[in-house]
N, C-alpha and C positions, 0 to 999 in steps of 0.2 A: 894575939893577946892585947889586954886592953891596959890602957893607965890608968889614974884613980880619975882624971878627967874624963877620960872619956866615959869611963862607967859611970861616974855623974850625969854626963849629958845625955846617955844610954837611959838613965833610969830617968828621966825630964821627961824622956821624950817616947818613950816606951806605950802611953794611952795613947796618944795620937795618931792621926793618919798620917803619915808624911812622907812624901817620895823628895829624898834630898839627892840631887846632882851636881856635877862636878863639871864645871866650865870654865877653860884654862883660859887665862891672861887676858888677851883684849877678846874673847870672846864673851867676857863676865861683863859684858856694860851695863845691866840691871844693878849690880853692885855699886858698879864704878859711880854709877849716877846717883846710886842712895848715898856713897860715902862723899859725895862732890854737895851734895846738897844739904846734910848736916852742915860741913864748911860753909856754906852763903847763912842759913840763920844762923849759925854764930855771928857772924858779922854785922846782924840787920841791930 
């Protein structure tokens, strides 16, 4: 069963061709790099 937040995202994404994959912890280097980049830009 989905909660309200999950339903909201499902409604937003249903019309797009998406492929969501889970990558645990240290294996998720792309998300880690993106989060660090935004922090670096804030310091400029």
